[in-house]
N, C-alpha and C positions, 0 to 999 in steps of 0.2 A: 427504121430512122434512118437520117440521111445526113443529121449532124446533131452532136451534142457539147454544152459546156457545164465540165463542171467543178468545182474545186479540189483542188491536187491533194489536199490535207484530210477538211473536214469532209469531202466527199458530199457536198451539196450541189445536188444539180439546178443548176442556172437558167439553161436553155435549152428547150428538142425541139427538133424540125422535123414534120414526118413526113416521108411521099404517101402519094396519092395512088394508090390502083385503080381504073376505070374498066370495070368489066365490058370488054371488045376490043379494046386498046394492048396491043401489045405491052406489058411493061417489065422489066429487066431487074433483077434482084437479087441480093445473098442469100440463099435458101442454108441454115447449119447445117453441120453433121458432125455425127456423133458417134462413136463405135460401141458395141455390146459384145458378151464373148467372150471379152478376153477374157477368162479364169479358165475359159475351156479350150483356151487356141493353143491348137499344139506348135509355134511359132515360138510363144508367152515361153511355153513350159520344156521346150529346149534350150532355154535361155538367149533368145531373141526379145529384140524390140519390138513392139508393133507401136507405128507411127501416123498418125494422120498429117499427109503430105496437103489437103485441101480441108480448113476446117469449114469455109462455106463454099459453094456451089454455084455460077451466077444461071440462072436458071430464066426463062423466056415465060412470061404466063398471058394467057387470051382469055381463059372463064374468069366464073362470079371469086372464086376462091383461089388463096395460096398457097402452095401444096405447107404442110407441117413439115419439120426438121425431117432429113435422110437417118433412120440408125441402120450404121452399116454391120452386119452380122461376120465376127471376122473368129469364129469359132472353129472355123475347116481351114483354115491359113493356116500354109505351111513356109517353112525356112525352106528357101531357093536360093541359087547360085546366078548372079551378084545380090538380088532380093527378092524377095516373094512382094504380089503386090495386088489388090483389086482396082480396077479400072472405071471411067463411068458406065464401060459398055457392061459389065457386071454389075452393075446398079442399077441398069434400066429399067429391070424391073420396078426398082421403087417411086418412077412417077405416075402419076392419078396416070388410070386408065381409058381415061373418056378423053387424051390428046388434048388437053390444054395449057398443058406445061411440059418444056421441052426444056434440054441443055441449051444453055447461049450455047453461038453459031461458032465461035471462034475455037471452040475444045477441041480437038481431037477426040474419037471413041476411048483409044489406048492412053488417055491422061490420068493419070496414075493416084485414086482417092486417099489409100492406103498403102501403107508398106511394111512389112516387117525384113527385119534385117538383122545378121548376128554383129553384134559391137566392137567384139573384136576382130572382126575383118577389116574394119576401118583404121588405117593407116596412122599414125598419130604424126602430124606435124607443128617441128618446133614454134614456136612464136618468132617472129621478126625481129631482128634487134630493134 
């Protein structure tokens, strides 16, 4: 979906524009990311916050199929100083094995996808007058 028009109050959809993927041509599109294993996450049990830094990841697709959403397992994530993280390099195994999909070229391999931090370690900043 590249464009949507919706009524703000009644949530009625007026217009939707779909993007087209042509097999054999490179198509760059956002793939959604979700987390799993939060209830078993050591960082969560230690009082930390586990947040998605990237709700979608731009991917370049060439093959017949668009990959499914990425489901990132955070069940082994620890609280680290200043924060724990899962990077694109850590989830590279979630890409299709046939090599028809890759992360967009503008991403660095150490780009953070999920992060865990201690909320009390973030100092409070007063609002400006």
